[in-house]
N, C-alpha and C positions, 0 to 999 in steps of 0.2 A: 504494499500500501504505499502510496507516495505520501510526502510530507503534507501537501494541500489536503488531500482526502482524508488523512488522518486528523488534521487540524479541524476540517468540517465535521467530522464524528464527535470531537470533544467539545466543540460548539454546540451541535445538535443535542448532544447529551445534558449539558449544562442548561441550555433553554428549556429542554423538557422539564427540569426540575424548577426553573427560575422565573420563566417567562409569563406564566399564570399569576402568580404573586405579583409580579412587578406590575402587571396590566392592572392588577386589583388596587394596587396602592396607586396608581395613577388615575383610578376611577374611569377607567374606559371600558366601554362594553366590547365584546368581540368586533361587532360591526364598526363602532367607531375607530377602534385600533386599527383594523383592516384598512380603512378609508384612509386614516392619517397616514399608515406606513405604506399605502399604496401596494397592498396584498389582497389576494383572496381570502375570505374569511376562512376558507377550507384550509388554507396554506398554514394560517396561524394557528388552527384547531389542531392540525396534524403535528406540528412543531410542538406544541404545547402537550399533546398525548404521547410525545415521543415515538410516533409513528415513523416509519421509513419514508422519506420523501426526497425527492430530486432536486431540492432547492439549493442553490450554490452557496458557497462559502461568504461571498460578498453580500448576498440578502440575508443570510443569516447573521453576520455581523451586522449590517444595518438596523435589522430587527432589534438586536440585542442593544445596540446603542441607543435607538428611539425609546426603549423601555428603561432606559437609565441604568443599564448593565454594562459590564466592560466589555471589551472585544470578545472575549473568551465566554460570555454570555452568565457570567457570574454577576452577583450584587458587589457592588462598590463599597469598599471599607468606609466606616463612618470616620469623619474627621476626628482628630484629637480633641478630646473634651467632650465629645458627643456621645461616648459609650456609656 
């Protein structure tokens, strides 16, 4: 497996765990998030459910950043003093 494909799988796995809660923290419905992220609701649902999908690494990274996550799809650390 090449490096890009491996990274794609890591981001997809992380988004399966963190995309739904991140969308909830932003108070975005599935339809609103899909519209704003310019993705089909089915794509976001597949990512949140951890279903295998053919979404590119660039799209996965863009969704992660849109949801306030890191490029790897994990929550950002809290700033010092906010813990």
